[in-house]
N, C-alpha and C positions, 0 to 999 in steps of 0.2 A: 579192336572186338568190338562191331559194333554198337554206336550209340541206342539205346533200349529206347522206344515210341512210349511215349507218356501213356495210362490207363485209357480209356476209353471215358470221355467225359473231361479228361482234367487237361490241363495246360503243361502240367510238369508231373518230375516223379511225384509217388505218394511221398518221400523221406523230405522232399522239398518242397511242396506243399504244406507240410506240415509245420516245417522248420518253417515258412510265411507266414502261416498262421496265426503259430505261436506269437512272434512279432506285435502282427496286431492286438491280440488278445493281449499280450503287456503293454504294450501303448494302449489301448484301453481302460487296461487296468490301473495305469499310473495317470490317465488324462483326469480318471474320477478320484483319482489322489489329493492330484493337484487343485483338483476343483474345490473338494470340499476341506481341504485341511484346516483353513482358515475357521471354519467350523468351533472347531476344539480352541480355538485361541482367544473365540469370544473373549473371556476372562483376562486372560494378561494386557489383549488391545484397550480395555475399556480401563482398567487400573492404570497403564501405561499412559492413553492420549484421552480418556476422559470419554469415551463413546457414548453413542445411543444406542437400544437396542436398532431402531430404527437407521442409526449408522452400520452397523453391524450387520443387519439383513440386506442393505444393499450394496455389502461386498460379496453376494451370493449374486442376486441380480444381477449386477455388472459381466459377470460370467455368460448368463442367458441374454442379455438384450444386444450382449457383442456378436453371441452365436444366434439371433434373430437376424440380425444387422448383413453379418455379411457369409453366412451360410449360402445365400443363392450365387451369389458372383463368385464365393471360391471353390463353387462345384460346377462349374461352367468352364474354371482352369481345370479343373479336376477331368471331367471328359474332355477336351479338350488338347491337353499336354501331355500329361501323362500321373500315373497314380502315385506311383514308389516317390517320384519328385517331391509333387503337394502334400503328402502324408507326410514326410521324410522330414519337410522343411518345415511344416505347422508343427510339426512334432518338437521341431530345437526351437521354434519361436516360445510354445506353452512351457516350454520348461527352465527357458531364460525368463519370460517374465515371470515363472512363478519364483526364479532362485532372485530376481531385482526385487521382490516385494519385501524381501528381508533387508534391505538397505534404504527403503524408506521411513521418514520423518514425519509422515502427516496421514491424516485421513485423505485428503486429494490424492496424494499419491500411491496409496496404497491404491487406492480407488481406480487410479489408472492403470496402474500394475494389474489388478485384477483383469479388469476389462480389455487387459492386453491378453491376456489367458483365454480368453475368449475369441478371438481373435484366433488367436493359434488352433483352437479347438473346436473352430466353428465348421470346417468340413472335412473333421475326420470321419462322423459318425457318415455322412454320406460317401466319403472316398475311401472308406474300409467297406462299407457295406457292398460297393460296386466291385472291391476288390475280392471278395469273396466271392460273389456272385458269378465271377470268374475262375476262381481257385477250383470249385468243386461242382461236379454235375448238377443239373437243374433238381432232380432227383431229392438229392442232398442239402438243399441251399436251407430252407428253415431250420433243419436241426444242426447245421452250422454253423448259422446268426443267432440263434438259441444257443448256443455253446459260448459264441463268442462275448451274447449281451449278458451273461453271467456272471464277466466281471465287471460291471457294474455295480452290482451292488457290492462285495468284495472290495471295489477301489471306494467306494465310499466310507465302508468301516472301516478299511485301514484306514484313510486319511483319519478319519477322525480318531480314530484310537494312536494312532502314529505319531499324530502331530499333536498331540494332550500328553504322550510321554516323554518327544522330546522337548516341549518346554517346558514340564515343569522339572527336568533337569538341566537343561542348558540356555532355555531362554527360549520365547518364540521367535524368533530370527533364523536360529538353528534351523528352525524347523524346517523354513522355507525353502531354507538353503538344501538340506538333507535330503528332504521329498524329490527335489526338482532333477539330483544328478542320475539318479536309474533310467529316466525318463529320456534325458538326454544323451545315455550311451546308447541305447534300444534303437530311438531315432537317427543316429547318426550309423547305426548297420542296418535300418533300412533304405537307408540310402544306396545300398546296395545289391539289394534282392532284383530279380527282373519279375518285367511287368508283360502285362500285355500290352500288344499294340492298342495305338488311340483309334477307334472304332469312326468310321468316316460315317456322315450323316445323311445316307439315301435311301433315300424310300421306292419300294418295288412299285411299277404304276399295274392300275387296275389291276392289282391280286388279294384277293380276303378268301381265308380256309373258313367254312361251316359244317358244322352237321360231322356227318363219321368221316367226311376229308380233313378235320382238325381232329379225331386220334390218329390215322396214318400219320399225321406230318407230325404230332410229337415225338410219335414213336420209330421215325423216319431218322428227328432232328436234321429235317435238309435244310441246308442253308439257301436261303431265295435270293443271293450276291449274283446267281447265276442268272436270273430272270432280268429284266430289263425294267431299269432302275434311273433316276433322278436324282442331283442333290437335292436336299428339304429346306426349302425356305424359313424365316423366323415367322411366318404364319402356319407352316406346316407343321412347324414345334409345336406351338402355340394349341396346334387342333388334336395333335397328338395328346396331347394331357388336357384337354377339354373334352374332348369327344371320347372321355374313356372312364365311363362312370365307377365300372369298380373301382380305379384310380382313387376317384374326389370320394369315392364315400368312405375307403379304407383312410384316404389321410383326415377325413372325420371323424370317424368310428375311433380313431387313434387317440385325436383328442379328448373325445369325451372319458376315455380310458384314464387317461395322464390325467384328469380331472379329479376322478376318485383313487389314480393313487396316491398324489401329488398330497392332495386334502387329507388322506389318509397318514401319510408318513409324515404330513407337517403336524395333525392336531389329535392323533391316537395317544400322543405320551400326555395332552393335557387333557383328554378324557381320563388317562387313566386315572392321574392326581389328580383333576375335580371329582368325577362318577364316583371310581371306586376307593378313593381316599390314599392311594400309593405314596411314597415320595417319590420327587421328581426323579431320580439317578434310580429306582427301582422300574418306576415308570417306562423311562428312554429304554430301559433294558427290556422290557417287554415288547415295544414296540421296532424296536430294532429285530428281535427275536420274526417278528410278521415278516419287517421285509427281506431279511435274511433268507426267508422260504424263494425267494426270486432263484436262487440259485439252484432249486427242484424245477422251478416252474418253469422258466424261459427253454433248455434244453427240451424237458419233456413235451412240452406245446408244440417245438419243433417238430421233433419225431413223432407225435401221434400224427402232424398235418400231413409229414413228406411220407407213412404209413399209407395214410387214406387215401391219400391223393393218388393212390395206385389204382385205388376201386372207383374213387370219385372225383372229377377233376377241379369240383370245385371247394378242394377239401381243405384249402388253405385261406381261404374266408370264408367256410362251413366252419372251423372248429375256434374262431376268434369271436364269432356270433354264441358259439353254444360256452364259451370261456368267460366272456361277458355276463350271460343269463347267470352262469352260477356266481358268479361275482357279487352280481345285486343281490342275490335270493340267500347265500350266504351271509353277507354284511348283515343285508335288514334284517335278518333271523337274528343275529347274533346281536345287535341293537335291541329287538324288539321283545324279544323274550329271557333276554338273561341282563340280568345288572352285575356279572360275575362269574367268580370260578372258571374252575377248568375245563368245564365240556364248551361254556362261552369263547374261552382261549383258543382250544383243538378248532373251534369255528372257524374262528381269524387265523389262524394258521392256514386252515385249508383254504379262504380266500384269499389269502394271499399269492397262493400256487398260482391258481383263478385268475389272480387279477393281472399277473405276467404271463400267465400261456399262452395270451393271443396273438403276445408281440414278435415272435420272432415269427411265426408266421405271413402276420400281415407285416411285416419289413421284406420278406419274401418279396409280396404283390406287389409291393412297390415296386421291386426289378421287374419282376414274370412281365409282366405287361405295359413297358416302355422299351422303345429302339434302346436296344444296347451301348449306344453313345450316348445316351441319356439318363442312365441309371445313377451315376451321383447328384443331377439334379433333379433328380425325381425325389433321392431321399429327405433333400436339402427342403424340398416344397412340404414334405413330410414334416419334419422337422421344425419349420417355420408355425404349421399347420397347427401343431401339437402344442408347442411351448406360446404363441399366442391366446390360445384358446383351451389349451390345456392345462399346463405347468406353471404359468405365468399367469390363468386367471383363478384358477380351484382355491390356491389359497387366500386370495384375498375375497371371493363369493362369503367361502365358507365361515374364514373369520369374522365376514359381513353378519351371516346367518347366526353363528353361535354367539355375538354381540347382541342381538335382540333376539333371539328364542332359545338359547341356552345350545352348548357345543354337543346334545345327544342330537337334538333335532337335526342342528346344521349338519352332523355326520351321517345320516339320514336320508338327507338329501343329494347327500355326494356320493353315496353309495347309490344312488338310485338313478344317478349317471350316468352309471355301467349300461341299465337299460334303453337309452337312446342310442348307446355303441351296439349294443345287441342288433337294432333293427336295422341301424345303417351299415353295417359286416351283413348282414343277414341279404339286405338289398343288392349289396355290391356281389354276396356269392353268385347273382341270377344275372349278371355281367359279365362271369369271370371266362366264362368260357369260350364266349366272342370277341371281346377285348384280347385273351389271348392268341385266337387266331389269325388278328391283326400285325402282332407283333413280325417286326422282319428278322429272321433267323440267321443272325450274323456270324460267319463262323470266325471268332476270337483265335488271334496267333499271337504265339508268346514271342518274348523280344530275344533275337538273341545272342 
């Protein structure tokens, strides 16, 4: 019987595509388990080694700083070599580094092992995003990225809960060793999946689509490889990013939303404790409930953006602008008009959904408007921007405002940062169609 060709827009059969996606989802899930398991081990490490809070915090920061430093060079390797091999090797590395944490004897050794986890994880988000962008038709890209990103809050919650349970029963060293094992097994499986062939960095000479021609181009999905083309120089690659305003504005809009989101996840427990008088355990539980709304918001936002895009080409940036505006409005309303109660908490739950609904379509934009051979690099630049200006900066700035003006005022200021993202995403939407029209339509092919 002749082998059936894959459905239109897919590299592989639907069943095999789902299998590869499941492995990618599980790897992201265990990525965040390995990243966050140390949080639940702080009391045990403080008791054994006499660590300070600053040292405990540094073990979380070590992962993020390694990601900032290594995302870009690793993403180049991913784009120019192999997605499956890069991802598989990285996952093996971060799993082994997590296991190595169990054998450390002092803070310095544990810090180094945690940094090694970050090196392994540095290219996973860019590599996984590039692979999902190739696995599915462009019209489903934001939704599938949304489902993939739903693994993040689940992994964070699981890492904290599982780590605490294992440490309480068998000791903190066993926690590192046990959570490392599943990721290692999945990483080895991923080394044997099929990938798409690496895309050559070529550009079409004197070719740009505008107006009605753009819509016809998108509908036809016509590859431009057959037209006159030349190999891209380093300056061509630089111009690809610098001359794509929708991409640059998305990077900075991303950072603003991460500033708000990480500030909330860091200081909402403190708000519930200081302002509303809850014990820390309940305060943490309330904050965790808000963060877990990401499971709804991430795929929901992607589905809305993909559906809306059928009628309006700019939808993948209009949706983030609406999401950012709603986030700011809901959070500021909750903080300004209420001092507690179920109504305020309900508003915060809605804000939790809105505060992540933007992400899947914004991530899709980082893949839409760049050359297919530069997708991992594109998302790596987004990771660097969002970590430097968002994830790393938000808690520090919000903490400083809290010290000076109080936790309530600090969280209002952090909420208002989402308004900046609203403006940036909206401005980006004005350039999206033009930038999309300039992208090379390279036909991806599967490995044999």
